[in-house]
N, CA, C and O of each residue as an XYZ file, in Angstrom:
440
protein
N      11.949    -13.378     -1.586
C      10.840    -13.018     -0.695
C      11.357    -12.212      0.483
O      12.450    -12.449      0.998
N      10.559    -11.279      0.883
C      10.942    -10.423      1.997
C      10.004    -10.653      3.202
O       8.927    -11.237      3.081
N      10.456    -10.176      4.338
C       9.616    -10.226      5.550
C       9.370     -8.756      5.970
O      10.265     -7.913      5.911
N       8.150     -8.497      6.384
C       7.775     -7.171      6.852
C       7.327     -7.274      8.320
O       6.950     -8.347      8.792
N       7.375     -6.157      9.017
C       7.040     -6.194     10.417
C       6.255     -4.931     10.813
O       6.587     -3.821     10.398
N       5.218     -5.128     11.618
C       4.529     -4.038     12.273
C       5.225     -3.911     13.622
O       5.342     -4.890     14.358
N       5.678     -2.729     13.939
C       6.414     -2.510     15.162
C       5.841     -1.385     15.974
O       5.172     -0.496     15.447
N       6.106     -1.426     17.261
C       5.721     -0.353     18.158
C       6.996      0.315     18.702
O       7.942     -0.354     19.117
N       6.986      1.646     18.683
C       8.099      2.391     19.260
C       7.780      2.604     20.724
O       6.796      3.260     21.065
N       8.617      2.048     21.592
C       8.442      2.230     23.049
C       9.261      3.436     23.410
O      10.486      3.431     23.290
N       8.583      4.465     23.853
C       9.200      5.778     24.093
C       9.759      5.899     25.499
O       9.229      6.613     26.350
N      10.848      5.177     25.710
C      11.609      5.317     26.949
C      12.965      5.799     26.545
O      13.190      6.018     25.355
N      13.870      5.976     27.445
C      15.245      6.338     27.078
C      16.152      5.175     27.342
O      16.251      4.779     28.503
N      16.806      4.605     26.411
C      16.669      4.907     24.971
C      15.436      4.253     24.361
O      14.929      3.264     24.889
N      14.951      4.806     23.246
C      13.804      4.232     22.531
C      14.175      2.815     22.095
O      15.334      2.520     21.803
N      13.187      1.968     22.059
C      13.392      0.638     21.457
C      12.127      0.234     20.677
O      11.064      0.834     20.831
N      12.274     -0.770     19.862
C      11.178     -1.216     19.009
C      10.705     -2.592     19.470
O      11.510     -3.438     19.860
N       9.398     -2.803     19.419
C       8.811     -4.071     19.786
C       7.993     -4.589     18.595
O       7.079     -3.915     18.120
N       8.327     -5.773     18.129
C       7.593     -6.347     17.004
C       6.193     -6.712     17.455
O       6.011     -7.255     18.545
N       5.188     -6.416     16.615
C       3.793     -6.754     16.920
C       3.218     -7.793     15.976
O       2.382     -8.609     16.363
N       3.679     -7.752     14.725
C       3.165     -8.687     13.668
C       4.286     -8.818     12.609
O       4.884     -7.830     12.185
N       4.539    -10.067     12.208
C       5.510    -10.301     11.133
C       4.765    -10.925      9.962
O       4.007    -11.879     10.131
N       4.990    -10.376      8.772
C       4.399    -10.884      7.541
C       5.553    -11.483      6.732
O       6.473    -10.774      6.326
N       5.489    -12.782      6.508
C       6.562    -13.474      5.806
C       6.195    -13.741      4.352
O       5.033    -13.644      3.958
N       7.214    -14.080      3.561
C       7.035    -14.483      2.171
C       6.378    -13.412      1.296
O       5.582    -13.716      0.408
N       6.726    -12.172      1.565
C       6.191    -11.047      0.787
C       6.990    -10.921     -0.491
O       8.209    -10.764     -0.425
N       6.337    -10.986     -1.694
C       7.054    -10.838     -2.958
C       7.790     -9.484     -2.975
O       7.297     -8.501     -2.422
N       8.959     -9.441     -3.606
C       9.768     -8.201     -3.610
C       9.087     -6.999     -4.207
O       9.408     -5.868     -3.841
N       8.159     -7.206     -5.114
C       7.475     -6.047     -5.753
C       6.331     -5.517     -4.911
O       5.750     -4.488     -5.257
N       5.994     -6.171     -3.838
C       4.864     -5.766     -2.975
C       5.365     -4.948     -1.759
O       6.454     -5.174     -1.231
N       4.527     -4.006     -1.355
C       4.762     -3.218     -0.154
C       3.588     -3.456      0.819
O       2.427     -3.507      0.413
N       3.920     -3.597      2.095
C       2.908     -3.755      3.094
C       2.674     -2.348      3.700
O       3.614     -1.686      4.141
N       1.408     -1.917      3.708
C       1.097     -0.582      4.209
C       0.107     -0.674      5.397
O      -0.533     -1.701      5.622
N       0.017      0.412      6.120
C      -0.967      0.457      7.219
C      -2.387      0.267      6.668
O      -3.203     -0.436      7.264
N      -2.668      0.897      5.535
C      -4.002      0.778      4.932
C      -4.337     -0.666      4.563
O      -5.447     -1.139      4.811
N      -3.367     -1.358      3.969
C      -3.564     -2.742      3.601
C      -3.875     -3.597      4.834
O      -4.787     -4.423      4.806
N      -3.118     -3.397      5.910
C      -3.361     -4.172      7.137
C      -4.712     -3.835      7.762
O      -5.394     -4.717      8.285
N      -5.104     -2.543      7.706
C      -6.415     -2.190      8.254
C      -7.539     -2.835      7.453
O      -8.536     -3.275      8.025
N      -7.387     -2.892      6.151
C      -8.428     -3.543      5.328
C      -8.506     -5.042      5.595
O      -9.545     -5.667      5.384
N      -7.365     -5.629      6.075
C      -7.346     -7.059      6.388
C      -7.851     -7.281      7.826
O      -7.962     -8.427      8.261
N      -8.160     -6.199      8.570
C      -8.719     -6.364      9.885
C      -7.769     -6.157     11.052
O      -8.139     -6.367     12.208
N      -6.565     -5.752     10.754
C      -5.582     -5.503     11.826
C      -5.718     -4.084     12.356
O      -5.879     -3.151     11.570
N      -5.659     -3.904     13.632
C      -5.680     -2.594     14.262
C      -4.762     -2.617     15.451
O      -4.815     -3.546     16.256
N      -3.924     -1.619     15.580
C      -2.980     -1.560     16.706
C      -3.282     -0.334     17.509
O      -3.393      0.765     16.964
N      -3.417     -0.511     18.813
C      -3.833      0.484     19.788
C      -5.357      0.632     19.683
O      -5.938      0.419     18.619
N      -5.975      0.989     20.771
C      -7.429      1.031     20.792
C      -8.023      2.410     20.436
O      -8.963      2.491     19.645
N      -7.489      3.462     21.003
C      -8.156      4.771     20.814
C      -7.670      5.517     19.597
O      -8.476      6.137     18.902
N      -6.385      5.482     19.311
C      -5.838      6.188     18.153
C      -5.122      5.153     17.290
O      -4.067      4.647     17.673
N      -5.687      4.838     16.130
C      -5.068      3.819     15.267
C      -3.653      4.162     14.864
O      -3.375      5.286     14.445
N      -2.778      3.219     14.985
C      -1.360      3.300     14.550
C      -0.508      4.313     15.336
O       0.582      4.676     14.893
N      -1.007      4.776     16.516
C      -0.184      5.656     17.308
C       1.080      4.852     17.743
O       0.965      3.717     18.205
N       2.236      5.437     17.593
C       3.491      4.804     17.975
C       3.773      3.509     17.228
O       4.603      2.714     17.668
N       3.103      3.283     16.114
C       3.295      2.055     15.342
C       3.718      2.389     13.901
O       3.425      3.469     13.388
N       4.385      1.476     13.289
C       4.769      1.626     11.911
C       4.890      0.258     11.247
O       4.717     -0.766     11.909
N       5.177      0.227      9.979
C       5.408     -1.016      9.256
C       6.588     -0.799      8.325
O       6.685      0.216      7.635
N       7.483     -1.783      8.324
C       8.711     -1.656      7.541
C       9.250     -3.034      7.198
O       8.877     -4.025      7.826
N      10.142     -3.100      6.187
C      10.808     -4.399      5.936
C      11.538     -4.844      7.176
O      12.256     -4.061      7.798
N      11.361     -6.089      7.536
C      11.817     -6.630      8.803
C      13.311     -6.471      9.021
O      13.736     -5.967     10.060
N      14.127     -6.903      8.033
C      15.573     -6.912      8.243
C      16.148     -5.484      8.338
O      17.215     -5.290      8.920
N      15.450     -4.488      7.771
C      15.915     -3.080      7.835
C      15.634     -2.418      9.147
O      16.322     -1.477      9.544
N      14.602     -2.916      9.838
C      14.084     -2.153     10.992
C      14.707     -2.526     12.309
O      14.904     -1.660     13.161
N      15.029     -3.805     12.507
C      15.367     -4.255     13.845
C      16.824     -4.640     13.960
O      17.450     -5.045     12.980
N      17.367     -4.511     15.173
C      18.720     -5.025     15.391
C      18.765     -6.513     15.369
O      17.735     -7.172     15.507
N      19.951     -7.064     15.196
C      20.113     -8.500     15.041
C      19.504     -9.295     16.195
O      18.929    -10.359     15.963
N      19.616     -8.807     17.427
C      19.067     -9.542     18.562
C      17.540     -9.687     18.486
O      16.985    -10.711     18.885
N      16.875     -8.655     17.970
C      15.405     -8.744     17.813
C      15.047     -9.715     16.712
O      14.089    -10.476     16.847
N      15.791     -9.705     15.634
C      15.554    -10.635     14.579
C      15.643    -12.060     15.066
O      14.816    -12.899     14.709
N      16.643    -12.338     15.880
C      16.852    -13.711     16.434
C      15.733    -14.064     17.363
O      15.288    -15.211     17.342
N      15.239    -13.149     18.191
C      14.145    -13.409     19.091
C      12.874    -13.798     18.345
O      12.167    -14.728     18.735
N      12.597    -13.067     17.262
C      11.381    -13.347     16.479
C      11.548    -14.685     15.777
O      10.635    -15.510     15.793
N      12.685    -14.905     15.172
C      12.884    -16.149     14.410
C      12.840    -17.366     15.318
O      12.353    -18.420     14.909
N      13.341    -17.242     16.543
C      13.381    -18.387     17.442
C      12.051    -18.631     18.137
O      11.837    -19.692     18.724
N      11.130    -17.619     18.069
C       9.832    -17.794     18.720
C       9.800    -17.238     20.115
O       8.733    -17.247     20.728
N      10.918    -16.744     20.673
C      10.922    -16.247     22.042
C      10.282    -14.884     22.175
O       9.968    -14.467     23.290
N      10.075    -14.171     21.074
C       9.480    -12.814     21.155
C       7.955    -12.867     21.214
O       7.315    -11.849     21.477
N       7.349    -14.069     20.969
C       5.906    -14.206     21.023
C       5.183    -13.214     20.124
O       4.339    -12.448     20.589
N       5.503    -13.227     18.886
C       4.947    -12.324     17.876
C       4.127    -13.123     16.894
O       4.537    -14.193     16.445
N       2.964    -12.596     16.565
C       2.129    -13.270     15.559
C       2.823    -13.179     14.193
O       3.290    -12.113     13.793
N       2.880    -14.287     13.503
C       3.453    -14.345     12.167
C       2.411    -14.865     11.173
O       1.760    -15.881     11.417
N       2.267    -14.176     10.081
C       1.384    -14.640      9.015
C       2.163    -14.572      7.693
O       3.133    -13.824      7.567
N       1.724    -15.354      6.730
C       2.321    -15.275      5.411
C       1.590    -14.237      4.560
O       0.480    -13.811      4.880
N       2.227    -13.856      3.498
C       1.601    -12.927      2.552
C       0.323    -13.536      1.984
O      -0.671    -12.835      1.795
N       0.349    -14.846      1.711
C      -0.857    -15.498      1.184
C      -2.026    -15.438      2.183
O      -3.185    -15.264      1.808
N      -1.675    -15.589      3.465
C      -2.733    -15.463      4.494
C      -3.279    -14.044      4.550
O      -4.483    -13.848      4.715
N      -2.411    -13.063      4.415
C      -2.864    -11.676      4.402
C      -3.801    -11.441      3.219
O      -4.829    -10.778      3.356
N      -3.439    -11.989      2.052
C      -4.291    -11.851      0.845
C      -5.653    -12.521      1.088
O      -6.684    -11.987      0.679
N      -5.660    -13.668      1.741
C      -6.906    -14.370      2.033
C      -7.771    -13.532      3.003
O      -8.992    -13.483      2.854
N      -7.150    -12.888      3.973
C      -7.894    -12.001      4.879
C      -8.556    -10.870      4.097
O      -9.711    -10.521      4.338
N      -7.808    -10.312      3.168
C      -8.358     -9.201      2.345
C      -9.548     -9.680      1.496
O     -10.462     -8.900      1.228
N      -9.546    -10.944      1.074
C     -10.664    -11.491      0.322
C     -11.763    -11.963      1.221
O     -12.869    -12.236      0.754
N     -11.484    -12.071      2.543
C     -12.468    -12.580      3.500
C     -12.561    -14.093      3.436
O     -13.585    -14.664      3.809
N     -11.519    -14.746      2.976
C     -11.504    -16.201      2.783
C     -10.847    -16.894      3.979
O      -9.675    -17.268      3.922
N     -11.603    -17.061      5.051
C     -11.046    -17.672      6.275
C     -10.724    -19.142      6.041
O      -9.799    -19.658      6.666
N     -11.449    -19.841      5.165
C     -11.178    -21.234      4.876
C      -9.773    -21.381      4.323
O      -9.076    -22.321      4.704
N      -9.328    -20.501      3.447
C      -8.004    -20.581      2.872
C      -6.923    -20.430      3.938
O      -5.893    -21.102      3.893
N      -7.171    -19.547      4.888
C      -6.218    -19.345      5.978
C      -6.103    -20.571      6.841
O      -4.997    -21.027      7.132
N      -7.225    -21.112      7.256
C      -7.261    -22.310      8.097
C      -6.556    -23.469      7.371
O      -5.747    -24.183      7.963
N      -6.872    -23.638      6.109
C      -6.266    -24.715      5.335
C      -4.757    -24.566      5.231
O      -4.036    -25.554      5.369
N      -4.264    -23.368      4.994
C      -2.851    -23.125      4.847
C      -2.125    -23.404      6.202
O      -1.072    -24.041      6.226
N      -2.707    -22.917      7.309
C      -2.085    -23.126      8.583
C      -2.067    -24.585      9.003
O      -1.088    -25.044      9.592
N      -3.141    -25.327      8.708
C      -3.143    -26.760      9.010
C      -2.128    -27.493      8.175
O      -1.488    -28.424      8.664
N      -1.957    -27.094      6.905
C      -0.964    -27.706      6.041
C       0.424    -27.530      6.599
O       1.233    -28.457      6.573
N       0.716    -26.301      7.122
C       2.021    -26.053      7.715
C       2.235    -26.904      8.972
O       3.333    -27.424      9.171
N       1.237    -27.055      9.805
C       1.351    -27.821     11.046
C       1.626    -29.291     10.691
O       2.513    -29.924     11.263
N       0.849    -29.818      9.736
C       1.036    -31.224      9.301
C       2.437    -31.427      8.744
O       3.124    -32.391      9.080
N       2.846    -30.493      7.884
C       4.148    -30.600      7.246
C       5.278    -30.579      8.327
O       6.226    -31.360      8.245
N       5.165    -29.700      9.311
C       6.172    -29.614     10.366
C       6.217    -30.883     11.191
O       7.292    -31.282     11.639
N       5.087    -31.526     11.404
C       5.057    -32.770     12.218
C       5.693    -33.929     11.445
O       6.260    -34.837     12.053
N       5.602    -33.905     10.102
C       6.208    -34.974      9.321
C       7.723    -34.907      9.279
O       8.365    -35.927      9.030
N       8.316    -33.752      9.511
C       9.760    -33.607      9.424
C      10.466    -34.236     10.595
O      11.695    -34.198     10.669
């Protein structure tokens, strides 16, 4: 399973990348695209869609320090699973709520 990330290019000197959304548990044969995310209801930037934004496999895009920030939760980035993304595409909000509650309950039991 792979992880994908929507990122913003911050155009300062030097340029750096800021994670905006992480999609986890993506099957290796699947690609996450801007069109797929737009159909699921995601939009980045208000006036010009996807300006300064892109989507790429997570481990290929970011330096190790950014990976650690996202994994530890200190980067404050929304994370969704591939199953949740598929549920959004189907318009099945109940499936998303159910999956997130299951994760919360499972984490509390550990």
